[in-house]
N, C-alpha and C positions, 0 to 999 in steps of 0.2 A: 426569533425563536423564544426569547425570554417572555415577550408579550403574549405569544401563543400559549406558553406554559402557564401564565397567570390568568388567562382569559376565563371568566366564569362559564362561558357557553361552549368551551372546547375541552374535551377530555382526551389527553394523550395516553395511548396504550403502547408504550415502547416495550421492546423485547417480547412481542406477542406475535402470534400467527393466526391467520384466518383459516378456519377449518371448513366452514360451510356457509352458504347463503341460500336461504329458502324464501319463497313468497314471490311477490310481484312488485312492480314499481309503486312506490308510495308506502308499501307495508312489507318490507323485507325483514327477515330475522337472520342476523349474522351471528354465527358462533365463533368466538375468538378464544384461543388458548393463551392465557397469560403464563409464560414460562417462568419457572422458579429461578430466581436470581440467587437464592440462598443468602440474600441480604435483604432485610426488611426496609423497603424504600421509605416507609413512614418514619423510621428511626434514623436511617443513615444521613449523616450531615455532609458527606462527600469530603471529609478531611483527608482521606488517603492514608491514615495510620496503618490500616490493615495491609494495603499494598506495599507500604514501606517496609514492613516487617516480614512479609511473605518470603519464604526461602526458595520458592520454585520459579525459575525463569522460563518464559514462553516466548516464542517468536511473535513479534508484534505485527500483525497483518495491516493495521492502520498505517504504519510506516513502511508498508510494502516489504516487510521482512528484513529491514535494515537496522532494526533495534530490537530490544527485548522488553517485555512487560512481565507482570506477575500473574500468578494463577487467579488471584483476586484483583480485579481491575475495573477501570471505566474505559469505554471505547476511545474517547477523546475528551480534552478539557472543554468546559462550558457546555457539556451535554445536558439535555433535558430529558428526564429528571436527573438531578445531580446526585447520582447514587452509583454504587459499585455492583459487580456481579462476580460470581465464582465460576470459573471454567472447570467443570467436573471432569473433563478429559485429562487434566493435569494436576488438579488439587490432590494433595497427598491423602487427605481424609477420605475422599471418594475413591482413591486407589487402594484403600485398606491399610494405609500407613498411619503412624502416630504423628500428629502435628497439632492443628487447632490453634496455632500462634495468632492468627488473625482474630479469632474469637476472643482470645485473652486480651489482646491489645485494643479491641474496639470498646471505647468508653461509653458509646451510645447503646451497646448491647444489640447491635443490628444484625450480627452474623447468626444465621439460623440454618444449620445443616439439615434440619428436618422439613424444610419448606417444600411444598408440592406445587405442581402445575395447577392452575385454576381455569375452569371453563366458564366463560361469560357469554350470555345471550343478550344481544343488543337489538332493539327495535329501531330500524333505520328506514328512511324514505328513499334514499338513493346511495349509490356506491361510486366512488371515484378511484380508479386504479392508477397509482403513480409510483410504481415500483422500480423506476430508474433503469439502469443498464449495467452490463458487465463489460469489463475491459477485455479486449481480444488478447489471447495468449500468443505472443510473437514467436514462441518456441515452435509453433506449427510451420514457420517459414525457416527451414534449416540454413538457407544461404545467409541469413542475418546473424546466426550463431549467438542468439540471445542467451542461451543456457551455457554456452562455452566461454564467452568472453565477458569478464567481469565488468568491463567499462562500456558495455552496451546495455542500456537501461530503457525503461518505458517512460512516457511523458508523466504518468502518475508518480513514478518513483522520483523523477526529477522535481516534480511539484513539491514533494515532501522534503527534498534536499534544500529547496529554496526557502522553506518555511522556518522561521525562528524556533518553532516548537518541534521541528523535525529531527531526524537522527543525526544530522550534521550541523544543527543550529543555524541554518541559513548559509553555511559555507559550502561551496561546490567541491567537496573532497571526492576523489575518484574511489569507486568501490574497491579496486585492486589495492589501493594504498590503505584503505580502511582494514582490509583483510591482513595486510602485512603488519600494521600496528596492533591488530588483535593477536596475531601470532607472537609478536614481540612481548606483549603482556603475558601470554601463556608461558613463553620460554623464560621470562624473568622470574616467574614463580617457580618453575622447575630448577632454574639455576640457584635460586635462593635456598631451596630445600637441599639440593646437592652440595652446595657450599657449606651449609650448616653441618652436614654429615662429615665432610672432609675436615672441617675445623676441629672436630674432636680428635681426629688422628694427628693433626698438626700440633695441637696443644700437648698431646701426650708424648710425641716424639721430638718436639721442638724444632721442626723444620717445615718449610713449605711443601705442599703436595707436588709441585713441579720438580723440585730438587730430588725428592724421594723417588719420583717416578723415573727420572733419568738414571738414578742409581739402580733401581729395580730392573730396568730394561737392559742395563749394561752388566747385570749380574753381581753388582757390588753389594746389594742388600742381602742380608741373611734370609734364609728360607723360613718363613713363619706364616701361619694361617692368618693372623691378624694383618700382616703386611700384604698378603695376597688380596685380602678383602679391601684394603686401602687402595691398592693398585686397580682393582676392579671398579671401585666407585669413581676413581679419577678417570678411568677410561670411559665410563658412562657420562661423566661431567664434560669431557672435552668436546664431543660433537654438539652438545647444547650450547657451550660457550662460543664455538666457532660459528654456528648458525646464527646465534644472537648478534655477534659482532658484525656479521655479514649483513643482516637485516637492518641493524642500526645505521650502518654506512649507507645502505640503500635509502632508508627513511630520511636521511639528511637532505636528499634532493627532492623530496616530495613538496608539491605546491598544489594550490587549487587548480582545477581545470580551467584553462584559458581559451582553448580552441574547441568549439562545440559544433557538432553536426546534428541537424534535425532531419529525420527521414519521414516524409509524409506518406499517407495512404498505406499503412502497414496493416493489411488484412481487409481494407475497404477499397472500393473501385477495383476489385480483384475477383475475377470469375472463379477462382479456386475457393474463395471464402464468401465474401459479401460484396455483391456488385454495386451496392449503393454508396454514395458519399456520406461520410459521418457528419459533415456539416460544420463542426466546431474545431476540428483539428488544426486547420491552418492558422486561425486566430489564436488558438491555445499555444501553438509553437512560437508564434511571433511574440505573444505576451511573455512567455517563459524566457525567450532570448533577450527581451528588453529588461526584464527583472534581473537576469544574470549579469547584464552589462551595468545595471545600477549597483549591484553588489560589488563589482570589480570592473573599473573602466578599461582594463586591459583585455577584457573578454571579447572575443570575436565569434560570430555564429554564421554558419552556412545552412540554409534551409533548402533541402532537396525535395522537389516535387514536380509532378506533371504540370501543375499550374497552382496558383494561389487563389482560393475561392473566398474573397473578402466581400460578402454580399450584403452585409448589414449597414445601417446608417453610420457613417464615419469610419467604417472598417478599412476601406482602401487608404484613407488618409493616415490611419494608424500604421498600416503596412509601410507606407512611404516614409513616415516618421521614423520607424524602426530602422530602415535602411540608411537614412540620413544621419540619425543621431545615436544609434546603438550598435554600430559595427555589424549590421546584419546584411548578408548577401543572399540573394535568391537565385538558386541554380535550377534551371529547368532540366530535370533528369530523373530517371528511375534507377535507383541504386541496384546493381546486379548482385553484389556480394560484399560481405564484410569479413576481413581476414585479420589475423593478429600480426602486429608490427613490433618494433622495438619498444622496450619499457612498457609493455602491456597496452600500447596505443592501438586502437582499432584503425584499420586502413580500409577506406571505402574504394571499391572498384565500380566505376560508373561511366556512362557515356554522356559527355557534354553535348547535348543536342544542338546547341548553337554552333559549335565548332565541328560537330560530327567526329569526335575523337574520343577513344576510350582512355580514361585517366585513372590514376591511383592517388589518393590524398589521405594523409595521416591526421588524426584528430586525438585530442585528449579524452574526449567523451562523446558517445553517440547516443542520441535520444530518439526513440521510436515513437512516432505518433500513431498509436494503436487504434484500431477500429472500435466504433461503438456498436457492440453486438447486443442482441436481446438479453435481458436479465436472466440469470439462472432461475429455473423454476417457473418460466412463463407458461408452459403447457399445463403444469399442475395447477397454477392459479387460474388459468383459463377454464379448466375443468370445474374448479370450485365455483367460479362466477357464472359458469354456463355460457361463455362467449367464445367466439372463434379467433383464430390466429391467422395472419396473412402469410404469404409465401416467404416473407423475409424473417418471420418469427416474432413480429410485433403484434399487438392486439389489432384485430380487424375493425375498421370503423366504416360508417355509412358515407357514401359520396356526398349526399346532400346535407348531412350533419356530421362533420368530420371529428367530433368528439364523442359521438354516440356509438356504442358497440352494437353487436348483434342481439343484445338483450336489453329490453327497455328498462331504463332506470339505472343502467351501469355505464359509466363514462370513463374516459382515459385522458391523461395529459402527460406532457413531458416525454421522456425517452421510452415510456411504455407505449406511446403512440408511434414514434419514429425518432431518429437521431435529431437532436436540436440543442442549442446552447441555453444558457441560464436565462437571459432575458425573454427568449421565446417560450421557454418552459413556464416561466412565471406568468406571462400573458395568457398562455393556454390554460394554466391552472385557474386563473380568474374566470375564464370562459367556462371551464368545466364546473366550477362552483356555481356559476349563474345557471347552467343547465340543470344542476342538481336542485337548486332552489325552485326552478320552474316545475320540476317533477313533483317535488314535495307540495308546493302550493297548489298545483293542479289536483293532486290526490286529496288534499284537505278540502278543496272546493267541492269535489265529488261527494265527500262524506257529508258536508253541510247540506248539499242539495238532496 
């Protein structure tokens, strides 16, 4: 990506949207809206001082909602271009409040609250649509209780957990445990504030709040408005302290997830949603299970699926190696339901098709291999490009030229075409680029003649 960003013949227009494509193959005019970042990319050095000082916390979607970012942010590290943007939905300035801290702290003077969207017309010979895919929402399958059980997550969430730059810094902490630790942090702040208020009474009367409260409840303390206020504050403090002690005791037993379950074909090969195979989910789950074992050799994984589709070169050997060296077991089964067990552990109810017996098995963490569904906005983009969509929601291509759409000069690659893994997407992108070159070359030859 760095080489692409530096290439003199390549212009990257990040944070932009295609609005229209007019003309024909070889002589298209594409109108692109450069969206306002409210940060001048030519001045921004990517130092992050603005984000460091921003007072507004926002849920970080890049980390699948398991961490927070600031209202001024970069989507991820090493992004090209290395600049920030302001999220106007949360920025206090755009909500009519006084702030502007980021502008004061930016030594490069890159913050520009007056920046506007810019429309750019490009003369292009060919168009390649490579808009990726959207992860299927497993909440649509109620029996898996994705939105009810904290320790049921998607493969993309687990991918971020495994990353050193992710919300858990590469450690497989269970989301339920993370929530408890977060609550402990909030209660500690409440306890500190309450204890500070009680300390004033204790200093004034020369006795601990607990001793005073016992006297107050037994009727030994004199009736006084100040003493009643003291008693009331202590009554508010007690449940905070009790809850905090209980959670601290619970947190002492926390450990990283050791027993993992991977459920395949969540939304794919399912007539209720997408009848096609997503292609890369089996190998993705195996890769994640192997990496989890590398992080902690005590980790064991069970992959539940109708079958394992390891169709690429060396894929089946990789599957076998995972079973032999990384404590991975492959269980031929379709999980019927996930229920809550003890200690927030998910319990899988499934039929073992080899033994033909219904079983229940408890895990620390369940990872759902969600379907590769067409990207959001496919129909809108198809309308802009003037091309058709097939019955599955991906861009329709010609049988004799599988990268050519229904409009000459417009091509597709990657998951805009159909579900596929990274190596296949890269190979197809090279092919689409070659087809685009053929189109441009042919158009130029026609002009010369």
